[in-house]
N, C-alpha and C positions, 0 to 999 in steps of 0.2 A: 407705559408710553405717555409722554407729556405732550399736550397740545401747545404748539408754539406758533403764534400768528406770524412771526417774522419769516418763517420758512415759506409761508404762503405769499407774503409780500415779495420775497425774493423770486419765487416762481412766477408771480404776476409781472414783476418788473422785467425779467428776462423774456418771458413770453410776449409781452406787449412790445418790447424793444425789437425783438426779432420779427414780429408781425408787421410793425411799422416800417422797418427797413425793407422787408419783402414787398410791401405795398408800394413804397416809393421807388423801388427798383423796377417792378413790373409795370408801373404807370406809363413808361415810355412806349410800351407795346400797344397801348389803347389809343383811340382817337382823342382829340383835344377836349371834347366835352366830358368824356369819362376821366380823362387825365386830371382835370381840375378837382373832380370829386375824390379821386384816389389820393391826390396830393393833400387834401384836407383830412381825409380819413387816416392817412399815414402820419400826418402831423399830430392828429388827435391821439393816436396810439403811442407816439413818442412822448407826448405830454403825460399820458397815463403811466408810462414807464418811469418818467421822472418823478411823478407823484409817489409811486411805490418806493422808488429809491430814496426819496426824502423821508419817507416813513421809516425806512431801514436805518437812516442816519440819526435817529432820535437820541441814541446814546452819545454820539459825538458832537452833534450840532445843537442839541438842546430842544426845548419844547416849542420855540418859535418856528423852527423848520418843520417840526412834526405837525403842529396845528395850522399855522397860517400858510406857509409855502406849499405844503403838500395838498391842502384843501384848495388852494388857488390853482394848482396844476390840474387837479381833478375837475374843477369847474371849467377851466380852459379846455380840457378834453371834451367835456359834454357840449360846450359851445361849438367847438370845431366839428363834432359829430352832427350837431343840429344843422350847421351850415352845409355840411356835405349832403345831408338828406334834402335840405331845401334846394341845393343846386341840382339834385337829381329830379326834383319835381318841376323844374323850369321847362 
């Protein structure tokens, strides 16, 4: 059995995308205060999914997409999660 990191990136991308969409859909059932937090959290998960997807595209897009764009999406994900937690503390 060979360990292939791309399969974990695919699972991470699909899981984060599904969770992000679920959070954005469920957001309308919550009050406005919690809706803002869930909107940020859902956007963060979509950014995480895009980061994993860009890591999967290393063979087609090249090393720029692998290193720069995917790391930028991961940093954006962490920033949006920080903003969501900060919004909860208000």
